[in-house]
C-alpha positions as CSV (number, residue, x, y, z in Angstrom):
1,M,-1.4,12.5,-12.4
2,G,-2.5,10.5,-9.3
3,K,-0.5,10.5,-6.1
4,A,-0.3,7.9,-3.4
5,V,-2.8,8.7,-0.6
6,E,-1.4,9.1,2.9
7,I,-3.0,6.4,5.1
8,T,-3.0,6.7,8.9
9,D,-4.4,4.8,11.9
10,A,-7.2,7.4,11.8
11,N,-8.4,7.0,8.2
12,F,-7.5,3.3,7.5
13,S,-11.0,1.9,8.2
14,E,-12.6,4.5,5.9
15,I,-10.1,3.8,3.1
16,I,-10.5,0.0,3.3
17,A,-14.3,0.4,3.4
18,S,-14.2,2.2,0.0
19,N,-15.5,0.1,-2.8
20,K,-12.1,0.3,-4.6
21,S,-9.3,-2.2,-4.5
22,V,-6.5,-0.8,-2.3
23,M,-2.7,-1.3,-2.3
24,I,-1.0,0.0,0.9
25,D,2.8,0.4,1.1
26,F,3.9,0.1,4.7
27,W,7.1,2.2,4.9
28,A,9.4,4.4,7.0
29,E,11.6,7.4,6.2
30,W,14.8,5.5,7.4
31,C,14.1,2.4,5.3
32,G,16.4,2.1,2.3
33,P,14.4,-0.4,0.3
34,C,11.2,1.7,1.0
35,Q,12.9,4.7,-0.6
36,M,13.8,2.5,-3.6
37,I,10.2,1.5,-4.3
38,K,8.7,4.9,-3.5
39,P,8.8,6.1,-7.1
40,V,7.2,2.9,-8.3
41,V,4.3,3.3,-5.8
42,E,3.8,6.9,-6.9
43,E,3.8,5.8,-10.5
44,M,1.2,3.1,-9.8
45,A,-1.0,5.6,-8.0
46,G,-1.2,7.5,-11.4
47,E,-1.6,4.4,-13.5
48,F,-4.4,2.9,-11.4
49,E,-6.2,6.2,-10.8
50,G,-10.0,5.7,-11.0
51,Q,-9.6,1.9,-10.8
52,A,-7.8,1.3,-7.4
53,L,-6.5,3.3,-4.5
54,V,-2.7,3.3,-3.9
55,G,-1.7,4.5,-0.5
56,K,1.3,4.7,1.9
57,L,1.3,4.1,5.6
58,D,4.3,5.4,7.7
59,V,4.8,2.6,10.3
60,D,6.5,4.9,12.8
61,S,3.6,7.3,12.9
62,N,0.8,4.6,12.7
63,P,1.6,1.7,15.0
64,Q,-2.0,0.5,15.3
65,V,-2.6,-0.6,11.7
66,S,0.9,-1.9,11.5
67,A,0.3,-4.1,14.6
68,Q,-3.1,-5.2,13.3
69,F,-1.5,-6.7,10.2
70,G,1.6,-8.0,12.0
71,I,4.0,-5.8,9.9
72,R,7.5,-6.8,11.0
73,S,9.6,-5.9,8.0
74,I,9.3,-3.1,5.6
75,P,8.5,-2.4,2.9
76,T,5.4,-4.6,3.1
77,L,2.6,-4.1,0.5
78,L,-0.9,-5.3,1.3
79,F,-3.6,-5.7,-1.3
80,F,-7.3,-5.4,-0.4
81,K,-10.4,-6.1,-2.3
82,D,-13.8,-5.2,-0.9
83,G,-12.2,-4.5,2.5
84,V,-10.6,-8.0,2.7
85,L,-6.8,-8.6,2.6
86,V,-6.2,-10.7,-0.6
87,D,-2.5,-10.5,-1.2
88,K,0.8,-9.4,0.3
89,V,4.4,-8.7,-0.8
90,V,7.2,-8.3,1.7
91,G,10.4,-6.5,0.5
92,A,11.1,-4.3,-2.4
93,A,9.5,-6.0,-5.4
94,A,9.6,-5.2,-9.1
95,K,6.9,-3.0,-10.5
96,N,5.5,-5.7,-12.7
97,T,5.0,-7.9,-9.6
98,L,3.2,-5.2,-7.8
99,T,1.1,-4.3,-10.9
100,A,0.1,-7.9,-11.4
101,K,-0.9,-8.2,-7.7
102,L,-3.0,-5.0,-7.8
103,Q,-4.6,-6.1,-11.1
104,G,-5.5,-9.4,-9.4
105,A,-7.3,-7.5,-6.7
106,L,-9.4,-5.5,-9.1
């Protein structure tokens, strides 16, 4: 079963440069809605294994990438295709919404 990849300021560029579509969950330990969607993000990591990369970025530990994309409220989920930001969801969204967005980025 796949697991969401931990994304940091240090490995972000490398992950985005991969030839896979990428969904990144910007979250923090203290964020209630982030904890609510955590199981959904982990589930999606397994479901999209081999097709797309699902990752999580802790905004408290990784301020550079968070600032680069102007993340002001969390959870925010960004969707990348070929290294380009193609979609975004702010707030705790339903799994079918996130799945549709990630499929759209494939």
